[in-house]
N, C-alpha and C positions, 0 to 999 in steps of 0.2 A: 219860505221853505222850497228846497229843491224839488222840481218835479219829479212824479214817480215814473220809472220807465214803463212802457208797456210790456204786455206778454210778450211780444215779438222781439222788443228791445233787450229784455232781459235774456232772452234764448239766444240772440246775436252775441251779447257780451259772454255767455256761457262758453260759445262756441270758439269765439276768440281766445278766451282764457285757456281753453283745452288744447287747441292749436299751439298756443304759446308753450304749453307744458310738454306736449307731445312731439312737437316738431323737433324740438333738439334731442329728445330721446331716439327719435327715430332717426336722426342723422348720426348719433354716437352708435346706435345699433349696427346701422348700415357701413359706417366707417371701421367697425371691428371685424367685419365679415373678411374672409379670407378666400380665395379661389381654390378649388380642388386641386390644383398644381400651381405652384409660384416658385419663384426663386428667391433666396435668401438675400440676392442683391436688390430685391424690390422691396425689402422691409424698412420700415422706420425712416429715419433722417439720418443725414451723415454728420458727425461731429468730428472736426479736426483738431480739437482739443489746442485751439489758439496756433496751430502749425500752419504751413502753406496748404493750400487746396489745389489739388491736381486732377487728373484723370482718374476715374475709379471704375464703376461697373459698367460691363458690357461695352467696354470703349474698344475701337478697332485695334487690333494687334495686341489685346489684352493677353497673359499668360493664364493658360487654364491651371486651375489648382490640380486637376488630374495628371497633369505633367510634372509635378514637384515631387520628384522620387529620388531615389539613391541610384547608383551607377546599375543599370539593368543587366550589365554583361558580367559584374562581378559574381563570381560563385558564393553561395551562402556558406559560412562557416558553422552555423547551426540551424537546422531545419526541424520545425516542429509541425505535426499535423493534428489538427484539432476538429472534431465532429460534433457539431451542435444538435441537441435533441431536446424535445419537449417531453417529459416524463414525470411519472411520480418519484418523489424522494423517500427514502427511510431516515428520518431524523428522530433521534431518540426513541425509536422503537415506532415511530408514527409514520403512515404515509401521507405526504403532502405534496400537491401539485407543485411542479417546478421546471427547471431547465438543466440540463448536463452538458459538459463538455469532456469528450472521450468516456462517457459513462459515470462521471462523478461530478459533484459540486462541493466545494470548488474544483474548477478544472485544474490540470496539472500545473505544478509550478515550473515555469521556464527559467533556467539558471544559464545566464551568459557570461561570457569573459568580456571586458572592456576592450573595445575596438572590433570585437566580432561582428559580422553581418549576420543578422537573425533573419530568417524567413520561417513564417508562419503561414501554413495553407489551411485556411477554414473552409469546412463544407457543411452546409446546412441538411442535415438528415430530416429533420420533421418539426421545426420552430415554425408554427403556421404563419405568424405575423413578420417573419424575416428577421435577420441578425446581421449585426456587424460585430466587429471588435476594436474598442477605443483604448487606447495604451495610456492609462490615467497617469497625468504625471512625467510622461516621457516625451521629449521634445522631437517627436519624429518627423519626418516630411510630412508635409499637409495633405498629400494624397492619401497617406496612410494613417490619417487622424480615426478613421472608423466612425464618422459622423454622417448617417443617412441622410440623403437629400442636400449635404453640403459638400461632402468630400468624397462619397461613393453612394451608389445605389444599394439599398438592402440587398443581402443574399437571401433569395427565397429558397424555399424547399427543393433540395435538388442542385441549387446553385453552389459556386465556389468563388472565393476570393483569397488573393496571396498577398501578405503584408510583408514588407522589406525595410528594415532600417539597421543603422549601425548601432552598435550598443556603446555610445560614447557617453554615458552618464552611469557612472556606479550607484549603487544604493537599491532601495526597496521600493517597488512600484507594483502596479496591479492592471487587470485588464477587464473591460467588461463591454457588454453589449450598448450600443448607443442608437438602437432602434426600439422603440416603445420601451425605453430605458427604466422607467420606474418599476413596471410589473416583472421585466425581465431580470434585471439586476435582484429586486427582492427575491425572486424565485431561483436564484442561484446561478445566473449566468455571467460567471466570473471567473477569473482565476489570478494568481500572482506570478509576478516578474521580478528577479533578482539579477543584479549585474554585479560581478565580484571584479575587483582589480585586476589588471593585467598580470601583474607579478605577485606572488606571495601566496599564501593558503588561507588567509582571512583567518576569522576567530576559530579558535580549536572546536567550539560548539556554536552552530549557528542555527537559529530556529526561526522559522517563518509561522506566525501567530496571525491568521485571518479571522477577525471577528465579525460574525454575520448572524443575525436572527432570521430563521425560518418558522412561519406561522407562529411567532413569539417566543420559540425556543433558542436560547442563546448558545452559539456553539463556538468552537475554535477549530478552523480547518474543518467546518462541516460535522464535527462530532460534539455531542452534549457532553459536557463534564469537562475535566481538566486534562490538559495535555501534559502528559508524563515524559520527561527528557532525561535520559542518563548522562551523567557527568562526573568527574573525578575532582576530588578536594583540589583547591587551588586552580581550577580551569576558568579562564575566561569565556563568558557567553554573551553572544548577541542575540537579542530577541526583536525580532522584526514585528511591530505591531501593525497591523493593516485595518483600518475602519472601513468596512464595506456596507455597513448601514447607512441610514438617512439623517441620524443624528450623532452627536459627540459621544465620545465614551472617556472614562478616566481609567489610567493605568498607573499602578504604583506597585511597590515590593516591601518584602518584610525585612531586606537589608540594603545597605547604602547602594545606589545604582547611578551611573551615569546616562544622560542624553547623548548617544553618539552622533545621531541623525535625525533631522526634521524633513520630511517629504523627500529621502533620498539624499539631500546634502548633507555632508558633514557638520557638525557643531565644532567651532574653533574653541580649543581649551575648556573641554567639559569638566565640571567639576561635580563632586559627590552630592547626591540628593538624598535627603534622609527624611523630610517631614512634608513632602508634597506629593501631589500626584500630578501625572502629565496629560493634559487635554489633547485628544486626537481627535480633529474634526472629521465629518463625514468625508471620506474618500482620502483623507490624510494618513500619514505614516509616522512612527516614532520608533527609532532603533534603541532600545536600551541596552546597555551594558551592566553586568553583573559578575561578580567572582564567587565560584564556589566557596565556602568557608573550609579552612584547613582540617577542620574535623569531620568534614563529610556532610554535615547537616545541609538537609535539602532546603532549597531556596524557593521561594513562592512569589510569582511575578502576576499580580492580578490584572487580567484583562476585563476590567469593569469589575462589578460585584459578583456578576453570576458565574464566571469564569477564570481560570487561572492557568498559567504555565508552571508546572512544579519540575524543578530542576535537581537532580541527585536523588539519593534514597530517602525514604521517608514521605511523610504525607503531612506536612505543617499545618497550622490552623490558619484560616484567611486572617491577614492583618487588617486592622481596620482602616477605612478610608481617611486619608489625611483630610483636614478641614480646609485647606487651601490648595490651589493648583500652581504648579512651578511658572513664574513669568519669563517666558523666553524672550522678552524684550530686554532683560538683562542679564540673562544667562549666558555663561561662557566667556570668551576674552575676546574683545574686539579686533579686527583686522581690516586692512584696507579692502575696498570694493573695486571689481575689476572695470568700473566706470564711475563717473562723476555725477550723482543726481542733481547736483547745481547747475548742471550743463543742459538739463531737460528741455525739448522744445515742443513737447506737447504734454498739456494738462487736461486730465479727463475727469469728470464727475461721474460717480456712480452711486446714485441716492435711492435707497430702497425705501418704498412706502407701501401702503395698503389703502386701497381706496375703492368705492363703489364705481361700477361700470359695465362695460360688456367687452368680454373676450371671446372672439369667434361666435360672435351673436347671442351669447348667453350671459344673463345679467347676475351680478354677484358682487361679492368684496373681492378684489383681485390684486396680487402684488404690482407693484409700478416700479419703473426706472425712471428716474429723473422727472417724476410725476405722470408718466405716460404709461398706458397699458399696450401689451402686445396686440397686434404687430408694429404699432407705431413707436418702437423702441430704437435707442441710438445704435448707429453703426459707428463705431470708433475707428477713424481712418489714420494711418500712419504710413510712413515711409521706411524702407530697410535702413537700418543705422540710426534711427531716431531713439532719443532716450525719453522714456514716457514716465510720467507720475500721474498715478491714478488715486484720487480722493474718494473712499468710501465711507458711505454713512448710512445707518440703519435707524429709521424711525418708524418700522413697521408693526412693531409690537411683538416680534418673534426673532429668534436668533436665525442666521442663515450662514452655511457654510458656503463660501463663494470660491469658484474653480475657474481659472483661466487655462484653456487648451494652449499647448504649442510652447508654453514660456514658462520660466521661473522668475518670480518676483522678490525682491528683498523688502523686507518692513522697514519702514523709515521711522515710523511714529504711529501710536496708538493713542487715541484722545488726546493729541496734541503733544504727548510725551515722547521724545526722541528715544530709539532705541540706543542702548549703551553697550549691549553684550556681543556675544558673537552675532555677524550677520545673521539674520534669520531669514533663511531663504524658503521659500513655500510655493506650492501650486494650489493649495486649499487652505483656507483661512477661516475660523470660527467668528462671526462678526455678531456680537450678542446686540440686542436692542439698547439703542441708546449709545452704541459706541461707533467711533470713527477710526478708518486706518489709513495711512498714507503709504502706498507701495509704488517700487519703481522697477523698471525692467528696461532691457534693450530690445528694440525690435530688431530681431535677427535671425527670425524663421518666417520666411515669406509665406502667406497663405491667407485663408478665411478660418477664423478660430472662434468657438464658442467661448462666452464669458458669462457664466451662468451659476445659479445656487445649486449646490450638490445634494440638497434634500430634493431627491428627483421627482417627488410628487409637486414641489414648488415650480420646477422647470417646467413640468408637464402643464402647469397652469399659467404658463407665460414668463415667468422670471429668467427671460434669456435674452443677452445682448450678444454682440458679435465684435471681434477686433479684425479689420480688414486692412491688408496691404494695397497701397495704390497699384494699379496695374495688373492686378489679379482677379480672375472672373472664375466662375463654376458652370459646367454643363448640366450639373445636377439639380434636380427640383424637388421640394417638399410636397408630399402628395403624389398625384400622377400616376401613371402606369405603374410604376413600381412600388407605389404606396409608402413613400418614404415618411416615417414619422421619427424624428431625431430625439424627441423628448419624451 
């Protein structure tokens, strides 16, 4: 028989076992902590995607992201003044706490023409936590991206900031705060942006339909109930559906429609859709084209089950939701891409998981990126001109609407099935549990760019990585005196 341990021996063994358990936990806890002020350039680890490694953060002679702007001497073609305030909103007859831009939520629709230089002057009247404006889906110069602590400091109460960019992308976009973004966007601190072609008059009837939920109440353009739009028999109508919520919505109509654009980019050769809905991911947009019947009967475009755009005279009943969604992977007619994905020289993985650990010193179940928890997440490094392929897979148990700042990417494949329809350009994509996406883009917009989940609560929980160009640095810091809190 083995000799029995003495009482002292058993105590030593117990202490050793305790240390063996607690020491790794203490190390994980310690490594999860972030300083009160830190640079995004100090986060995580560098991932070069198989491409060349070179100079990166804080190098001598690096270009500051603050200097990446448009021509500062050019006079603006369109100037907009926006005043942000923290105040109660009246939604569906109820008072709810929220935010406004120029006294309304959503804020004003900014409508520009292709090629115009747009200048937006933001003043913070009373948003206590500070505010910024991010131009969602618009590939603005890096200094104009509106991410607190990365491309600018938050605009505190009484402060001002001016955004300038050239409207060189036609289509449907939106803008929202990227300072404490989850509560501020939920509370209504956003607006819409439409860029029309340089020539022509566009569609005879053009409707912006921004879907948003305030305190559980579904709205279109901030109003509960259906949006009524007058139209004549035979008129062509473009309905710009914008999803500003944290989860996906389905949109469909009681008449054949075409999907004219996704995330601002035109669909090539769109055909009529009759028995499918269109999934609009969180942050995403879909332009639907319908024709008012020759008899003048009203057309109903459902913006989810709770709200609709009613076009023409009358009040038609809500059509049932189709059993399936349109597959954008095969919709429309294929056409050549402006670059060849086969020449890609950077290949990145963005693997979304869910695991126990510590984030900012707090224990729990957290979203992971490539197995790592915030702030030890990848910094994807590129050089200007690189062709990039990113493989996204989701094994986290929930869907995630993934959004890349500063770039549009084209979907090459989903679940290994190659795209066969019109090039599916997007800046926001709905990645379901168990799905994979292969997307490609050209690194043609130098800066430091967020690549994050647009379920903004998930981003606040650490589901944020960055795309960084070599030779670019930032003078801004997360936290600090400015109290920058981008997520």
